[in-house]
N, C-alpha and C positions, 0 to 999 in steps of 0.2 A: 302354472296359471296363477295370476295375481289375485289379491283379495277383491279388487274391483270387479273381477269376473265371477266371484262367488255368488251364489243365488240361494235364498232362503228356501229350503225344501218344503217347508210348510206352505209357503206362498204358491209354490207350484201345485201342490196337492189341492189347494183351494180352488184351482182352476179345473180340476178333474170333476167328472160327473159325481153328483152327490150320492148316487147309488152304489159307488164302489164299496166293496166289503173290506173290513179291516184285515182279514186274512190275505186279501190280494195286495194290500199296501205293503205288507212285509216283503213282497217279492218285487216291488216296483224298482225300476232303475230310471229315474226321471232326469232328463236333460232339457236344455232350452237352446233353440237355434232360431235366430231372426224372429224373436218374440213368439215362437210357437213351442208348445210343450210336447215332448216325445217320451214314451216309455219303451226303452230299448232292452228291457230285461230278457225277452225271448230271442234277442239277436246276439247276446253276448258270446255264446258258444260258437256262433257261425261267423262272427266278424273276421274277415280275411286278414286283418292286422292283429288278430289275437285278442282275447278278452282282457289280458293284462294291460294293454294299452288304453282300454276304456275305463278300467276300474277307478282311476283317479278323478274321473269326470262326473261321478254320480252327484246329482244335485247342482251341477254347474252350467254356466253358459258356454256354448261351444263355438261361438262366432270366431274368436281370435285363434283358437286351436285349429279349426278347420281352415282358416286363412293361412296359417303357417305351414300346413301339410296339405299338399295338393291331393284332391280326390276326383275320381272320374264322375262323369254324368250319371253313370249307373249307381254310384254310391249315394248321391243326393236324391236320386229317384227312389232308391230303396228306403231311404230314411223316412219318406212320406208314409210308408207302410205302418210306421209306429207312432204317427201323430195321435195324440190322446183323443181328440174329437173326431170320431169316425167319419162324420159328414165331410170333413176336410181332407180325407185320404184320397178321394177319387179326383184325379185331374183329367185333362183333356185326352191323355193317352189311354186311360182305362175306361172312359165313358162308353165306347162301343161294345164293351164286353160285360156280360152278366156272369159274374163269378159264382153265382148260385146255380147256374145251369151248365150242362155239358158244353165244353168250350171248343171242341174240334171243328164243328160246323160253323161256329161263329167266326173263327179266324179267317175262313175262306173268303169272306166278303170284305176284308180290311183293305185290300188293294195296296196302294202306295204306302199306307201307314204300317203295314205288317212288319217290315224289316226293322224299323226303328223300335216299334213296340216290343217285338220278341227279344230284342237285345237289351231291354230295360227290365231288370229283375224285380220280382216281387217275393214276398215271404208268405206264400199261400199254397195249400194243396190244390192240385188240379184234378178235375174230373173231365175225362176226354169224351166218354161215350154215354149216350142215353141208356143203352142196354147194360144191365147189371153184369151179364155174362162177359161181354166184351171188356167192360171196365175191370173186372177181376183179372182177366187175362192180360191186361195192359200194365198191371202193377206187380212188383216182385220183391218179396222180403229177401234180404241179402243171403240168408242161409239156404234158400232154395237152390241157388246156383251151384254151390259145391255138392249139395245132396244129389242133384241130377247129373252133374258133369264129372265128378270124380270117379264114379263107377264106370262111366263111358271111357274116360281117359285110361283107367286101369285095364279095361278090355283091349283097347287098341295097342297100348304099350306091351301088354302080355303077348298079343298075337304077333306084333312086330319082333319081339324077342324070340319067340318060337321059330319064326321063319328065318331068323338070322343067326341062330346059335350054331356054334361049331366046336370042334375039339380044341381049337386054338383060342385061348381067352383074349389075346390081343386082336385077332381078326374079328372075333365076336363083338368086342367093345367098339371097334371102328364101324362095323356094320350097323350097330345099334345107335351109337351116339351121333354119328354124322347126319343121318337123315332126321333123327329126333331134333338135333340142334337146328337143322335147316327148317324144320317145321316151325320152331319158335321164331326164327328169323323172318320167315314168310309172314307169320302173324304180325310182327312189329311193322312190316311194310304195309299190311292191310290196315292195321290200327291207325297209322299215320295218314295214309292216302284216303281212306274212307272218311275219316274225320275231317280232313282238310278239303277234299274235292267233292264230297257228296253232302255230308252233314252241314258244311258251311257254304254250300252253293246257294246263292241268293235266288229264290224262286221268282219268276216273272210276276209282276204285280197283277196282271190280268189272267193268271192261271189259277183258278180256284183249286184244282186238283193238286198242282205242285206245291201250293201253299199248305194244303192239308197234309201232304206227304212230308214236307219239311218239318212242320210242327209235330207231327206224329212221331217221327224218328229221332229228332234232336231238338227242335225248337222249344218243345215243352220243357226240356231240361234247362235250357238257358233262361227261359222265362221264370221258372220256379226252381232254382238250383238247390233249395233247401227242402224240397219234397223228397224225403228219404225213400218213398215207395217207388220212385222212378229213377233211381240211380243205377239200376242193374238192367241188362237186357232181358226182357221177358222170355222164358224158355220156349214158348210157342213160336216166337220169331227166330230165336237163335237156332232151334232145331231145324227149321226150314232152310236157313242159310247154310247150316252144316251139311244138310243133305245135298244141296246144290254143289257145294265145294267138293264133297266126296265124289260126286259124279265127274267133276272136272279133273280131280286128282287121279281117278282111275284111268283117264286118258293120258295124263301127263307123266305119271310115275310108274315104275315097275312094281310088281306085286311085293317084292321084298322091301321096298322103301315105303310103300303106300301107308301101311298102318302106323309106322313110326313118324312119318310126316304129319299124319292126322293127329297122333298123340301130341306132337310138338305144338301143333295149332291149338289143341284143346288146353294144353298147359299155358300157352301164351294168353288165350282168351280168359282162362280162370284168373291168371295174374292180373290181367287188365280189369276185369269186372270187380274183383275183390279190392284191388288197389284203388280203383276209382271211388268205390264206396268209402274206403278208409280216408282218402284224401278229403272227402267232404265231411266226414264225421269224426275222424281220429285226431289224436294229439301226439304227433310224432316227436321223438327226441330231438332236441336242438342240434342243428348242423348235421343231422343224419340225411341219408339219401331221400327218405320219405318226407322229411322236413322241407328240403329244397323243392321236391316235386309238388308238395302241397302249396307252397308259396307260388310256384309257377302256374299251377292249375287255377289258383285264385286270380292271378293276373289274367289268365285266359278268360275267365268268366266275367270279370268286373272291369278290366282295363283294355286289354288287347285281344279282342275276339278273333283276330286273324293271325295270331301267333301262338306258339306253345301247343301244338296239336298232339304231341306224344303224351301219353299218360303213364305208361310203364317205363318208357325210355326216351332220352333226349337225342338218340342217335340220328334220326332222320330230320329232326328239327335243326340240328347243327349242320347236317349235310346240305339241306335245302334252305338254309339261312332264315328259318322261322323261329329260331330259339329266342327265349326271353332272357333279358338281363335284369336281375333283381337289384334293387337299390340297397345300399348298405344301411344297416339299422344301428341305432344307438344301444338298443337292448334286444335280446332275442324274443321272438313271439311265443306266446303260450295260448293254446286253445282249450 
C-alpha cells in the first residue's frame, strides 16, 4: 500500500463519537473505505483471511486493497457491522428485524427476502426465543457436548465389546472394529447429506413454518457465524435425534453390531461438533488438515454456500463434486 493511501489515524479518531473513552481507543483498529470509518478490532480474530493479512492496514484506506483482492457480497455486508457511526449500520436488509427482540418469529414474515437476508452474515449474538427456558436450551457451551456424549460413547463401545469378545483376538478385533468403523462412515454420510439436502434446502417464501424451521436448525448459524454459543448442537435436540436413530438401527442391524455402530456414530458426531467449533475459533497449524478444512469452511460460509458441506471429511464433497478449490496464497494465514 503506497503513501498516497496512508491515512492520518488522528483524523479518523476525530470522526468518532466524542464520548469514546481513552481505554477503548487503545484497542481500536480503524480503517477507511469509501469515505466511511470502520473499527474492525473485534473482527480481527474472525477474519476468514487471517488477522495477519489485516495487520498492515491499521489506520489505512482500504479502497485499492479491496479492489485488488476480490471479496464476496457477504464480506462487504459484514463490513457494515463495524461502521463507527451506529446509525449507519442498518441497511435495507436489516430494517425488518429488531435485533433487540427474539428473532425466530420475526423471520417467518420475511417472505421473499428471507433467503438473501439469512446468507448475509452479521457479527451479533442471536436471541431466538422469548422464553428464557427455551433460549437456554437452544445455546450450548462447547464443553457440554463431550461431558454428555463421551460417557454415552463409552457405554455403547463397552457393550459392543462385551457382545463380540472371543478367545481369538483376531476375530474379536474384526467383530469390534468393522461395525465401529461402519458407524463412523454412516455418520459422515449423514453429516454431508443432512447439511446439503436439509439444512441448505431453501424454504418456500410463503411457508412461515418452514422458514422458522430452517432458521432454527441452521439459518441462524449462517446469519451469525461468530455467535460461539450456537456452534454446537444443543443436547436436547441431539438426544432426540439419537433416540430416533437407535430405534431405526434396532431394526436394521443385528444385536452384535448394534452397539458398536451406535458408538461409531457417536464418535463421528463428537468429532463433527468439536471440529466445527474449532474451525470457527481455533488457529490450526499452517498446511495441516485442520488448516485446510478451516479455509474451506470459511469459503462455505462467506463465498460458496452451496459447496463444501463436509466438516470432518471431504470424502463426500469430492465424490458428489461439491468440493471447494482454495486459491493459492502469497503467505499463509494466521488466525
